[in-house]
N, C-alpha and C positions, 0 to 999 in steps of 0.2 A: 504494500500500500504506500502510495506517495501522493497524499492529498496536496493540492495546490492552492486551496482557499480555506478560510475558516469553516465554511459550510461543509466542504468535503471532508475536512479534518473531523468535524463533529460526527459525521456519518461513520467514518472509519473508527473513531473512538467508541461509538456505540457497539460496533461489531466486536471490537477488542474486549470490551467489558463483558459482553455476552459470552464470548469464547472463554474468558478468564473464569466466569462462574461455572461454565461446563467443566473446565479442567480442574478447578480448585474444589468445587463442591459436588461435582457429578450431576449438575442440573441438566436435564435432557433438553438440549437446544438444537434448533435448526436456524440457520441464517440464510436469508435470500437477499440478493442484490439485483435490482432490476435496472435495465436501461431506461431511457426516457419514455415515460408512459403518457398516454393521452386518452381522452374519451369524454363522454357525458359527465356532468357534475364536477369537472375539474375547476378549481377556483380560477377565475379569469385573470391570473397574473403570470401563468406559465406561457411559453411561446405560442403553442397552438391555440389554447383557449383565449388568450389575450388577442392574438392576431385575428381570430375568427370574429370575436365580439367587436373589436375595433373596425374591422372591414365592414361588418354589418351596418355600422354607423358612419361609414366613410371617413373614419379617423385614421391618422398616421399609424403605420406599423413600425415601431422602433426596432430596427434590426442592428444588433451589435456588430461592430467592426465591418469586415468585408462580407460577412454572411457565409463564409466558407467553413465555419465550425461544423464538424460532422457528429451526428448522434445516431444511435441505433434506436429507432422508434418502435414502441410496442403498444398495442391497443389494450385498454383496461381489462377487457374480458379475458384476454390471453394471460395477463398478469394473475388474475383471480384463479384461472385454471392451473397455472404453473405453481402457485402457492399451494393449492389443494393437492397437486401431485407430490410436491415436496413433503407436505404434512403426512400423507399416507404412504409414501414409498421412500422418502429420504432416510439417510442414515444419521442417527443422532450425533451431534457434534460437528456435522459437516456444513460447508458453505456452498450454496448453489447460486450461480449467476443466471439471470433470466434475461434473455435477449432474443431477437429474431433474425439478426443479420440485415435488417432494413436500414442500412446506414445511408443517410441522406444529409446533405448540407442544410443549414438553416435557411439559406436563400432558396433552395429547391422546395422545402416545405412551405415557405412564404408564398412563392409563386404558385404553388399547387392550390393553396387556400384561395388566393385571388382568382385563379382559373375556375375553381368550383363555384365561387360566388359571382363570377363574371364581373369582377372589379378590376380597375386599372392598376398596373404596376407602379404608377405614380404615387400610390399610397405608401410605398416602401420609403421609410425615412432612416437612412444610415445614422447611427449614433456611435459615440466612442465605445470601444470595447470595455468590458468589465475587467477589473484587476483580477488576476488569477483565473481567467476564463480559459479552460482547456480547449485545445484545438480539436481534439477527437476523443470520444468515449467509445470504447470497444470492449466487449466482454468475451471470455472463453466460456461458452455455454455447454461444453461437452458433458459435464456431470449431470445436468438436468435432462439433456437429450438421452443419456444412458438410462434414465428413469422412464423413458418413453414419451416425454413431453415434446410437443412441437407446436409452433404457432398455428392457429386456425384462421386468422384474419389477415387478408390482403391489406397492405398499407394504404393503397389508394382508396379502396372501398371503405376502409375504416375511417379515413379522413372525410369522405363524402358523408358517411353516417354521423360523424361527430359534428360536422358543419351543419347538417340538417337538424341535429338535436339542439344546437345552440340557437338556430334560427326559429325553432318551434318553442323554445323555452326562455324567451327573453325576460319574462317576469322574474325568473330565478336569478339570472346573472346580472340583470340591471340593478336589482336591489343590492347585490354584493358590491358592484362597482360604485354605486351611489354612496353607500355607507362605508366604503373602504374596508369592509370585512364581511 
């Protein structure tokens, strides 16, 4: 583990504490680490949910840096299924990475959202990159695949479904964005 930001260090620290409880006290633990997830009900501050809700209102989409940061995207229902597989088939004390291999740049995701919504790319607003912003997140998911799990959702179709959900559930996300939580 080589966290590059306080946020990623806090996640790594959590994993290490759980592992220490397993090793020291024999607590039966399973750790899952997922790639970037998205889908319905995601708080509208993450890239996909923020960009969908902003685009629905013709607001700028603040894209960090050059937009070439790469993430492995996974639909929320795939995450749920993967966690269930680990819970029922995983080996106590092990760590399971959950990812799909759907590695796409942030600019690709952004343009795909705009395409789905038939919105102009002029909504993209480049902003200064975040400090400690990793260029690429990639996971070795061989251990969870050995348990028989694989992604069931196509990235582009899951994006279409997610965009549709936010378009049909404005009351839910507008309240959150208005109140700041």
